[in-house]
N, C-alpha and C positions, 0 to 999 in steps of 0.2 A: 504494500500499500504506499502511496506517495506521502512524503513529509508534508504536514499541514502548513508549515512555514514556507513552502515553495510558493505559495500565493501570498502576496503582500497584503497587510491589513492597514487600511488608511482610515484614520480617526479624525473627524472634524470636531475640534474641542476648543473651548475658550474659558469663560468665567467659571464653569462648573469645576475646572481643574485648578482654579487659582489658589486654592488651599491644599492642593494635592500634587504640587509640582514635583516633589521627590519621588512620586510613584509613577511617573510617566514612562520610565524605562526607555529613554530616548536612545540608548546605545544599542537597542535590539535592531538588527538589520532589517527585519521584516515588519516592524511596526513603524508607520509613518504618521507623524502628528501634523495636522493641517489646521489653519485658523477656522473659526466658525463658518459653516457652510452658507453660501448665498446662491441665488439663481445663476445657473450656468456652470457651477463648479463641478457637479457630477458629470456633466457632458464633457468638460475639459479633461477630467481625470480619465474617463472612458476612452477618450481619443488618444491619450498619452500612455496608457498602461493596459496590459492584458487583464481580463477579469480576475478579480481577487475578492477581497472582503472590504466593504465600505461600512464604517460605523459612524452614524450621525449622533452626536451628543448635543453640541451647541450650533446655533444658526442665527444669522441676522435677519431682521424683518422690518425694523422700524425705519432705518435709514436707507434701505435698499430692498429689492424684491427678494422674498424668501425662496428657499430651494423649492423647485417645482415638482409636483406629483408626476408629471409626464416624464421628466428626466430620470427620476428614480425608477419608474416603471420600465423605461427603456434599458436601464442598467441591469435590472433584474432579468429581463428577457434576453439580454446578451450574456448572461452567465454570472454576473456579480452576485455575491451573497451580501445582502444589505440588512444591517441591524440599526435599531433606533432605541435610545434611552435618554433619561434624565430631563431633557429640555425640548428643543426643537425635534430631537430624535424621537422622543416619546410621542410627540404629537403626530409626526409623520408615520411612525410605526403603527399607531392606533388607527389612523385614517386609512392606511394601506395594508392592514393586517390580513386582508383576504386576497392580496395581490403579491404575496411572496416576501413581504418585509417582516423581519423578526423583531418583536418587542422584548424588552428586558427591564426588570427592576420595579421598584415600588411606585415610582411616578407613572410609569406605563400602566401598572395595575390599577391605579386610581382612575385613569382614563377609561379603563375597561369596566370598572365597577360603578362609576358615577356618571349618569347621563348628563348631568349639568356641570361636569368638570370642564372648565373653560381653558382655552389656549393661554390666556394671560395669567393663569395660575403659575406658570413657570417663567414668566417674563421678568427681566430686570434691566437696570441701566449699568453699563460697565465700560471700562476703558476701551478705546478703539484699537489699541495695540497690545501685544503681549506684555505682561501676563494676563491682560483682560480683567483686572481686579474690579469687582462689582462695587457700586456705591449704594445700591438698594437691595432689598431682599425679596425673593419671589413669594407669592402668597402661599404656595404649597408648604413652604418651610414654616410659616406662621401657623398654618393649620396643624402641623405636627407638634409644634411647640405648645400651642394652646390645648391640644388634646392631652398632652402630658400634664399640664397644670390641672386640668379637669380630673384626670385619672388619679392624681395625687391629692385631690381634695382641696386644692388651693383656689380653684376657680369654679364658679357655678356654670353648668352647661349653657344656660340662657345668656349669661354674660359673655361667654366665649362666642356664642352664635352672633351676638350683637356686634362684637369686634370684627368678626369675619365679614359680616354684612357691610359694615362701614368700609372695610378694606376692599371689598368687591366693587364698591361704587367709586373707588378712587382710580386715577390713572396709575399704572404700575410703577411709574417713575417717582411716585410719592410714598411708596411703601418702604419704610425704613425701620430699623430696630428701635431707634430712639422714639419714633412716633408710636409704635405699639407698646413700648415701655410706658409712655405717658398714658395711653389708653388703659393699660392694666392698673396703673396707680389710681386712675379715676374710679375704676371698678372696685379695687380692693382696699384703697385707703392707705394712708401713710404707715399704718401699722404693719403692712406687708411689703414695705419698701425693700427690705433685705431679700425677701423671696423674689421680688421682681428683678432686682439687680443681679442676683445669682442666675435667674432664668436668662436674662439678656446676655450674660457673659457665657452662656452655654449654648449659643446658637449653633455651633458646629455639630452638636448632638442632633439637631433637627434638620440639618441640610441633607435631605435624602437624595437630592440630585447628585451631590458629590458622593454620598454613600453608594449610590447605584453605579457610578463611574468606577469607584474603587473596587467594588465587587466584580464588576464586569472584567476589569483588567486581571483580577485574581483568578476568576473562574474560567475566563476565556471560552465562553460557550461556543464560539465559532469553530473551535478545534475539537469539540466533543465527538464529532462524527469520525474523527481519525483515531480515537482512542479505543 
């Protein structure tokens, strides 16, 4: 059986990996890390390389056209194995799950399980150049964080739902940790200031987009068929 690494794996990655730079394994010959995907990138890759593995994690959409469904479908038909996770990748994987695109991770699962789970759940503002550090937080991370506060008895489910509703009605570029910290203090009062501060300092625990990316690199599901 052929070596699975004979096919190169191209990963479109940006802010999701900003806090996981040490895990990118850039020295591996058959893993190629590319900037967040945009319209036309898949077509260019297909024209330059023989079919291998495409992994869509991050993509741009606000400042330019997002990666197109048609170009992904053409790549699949030409023999590329396409995976999507975490951010733009989870969106496209969900939308094209019946067209040969593989989904992975917790974010993708939320798209599958919740009919009202919107694309802007994963949107954020970030630097235009590497390492693409984010300046806002995606709504899905706040969902996870608030779910933990509810589970631990610090926050009433109704109060959590109210915060989420307020965030849903905001432009994604306004969703920040400091803003949600303020919302929590309004709900819980000054007596819970320490709890809220500790929660805000633990955002890495709730960043499931990054968790999905780390797990994907560790598990390498695209190689399972060779094992």
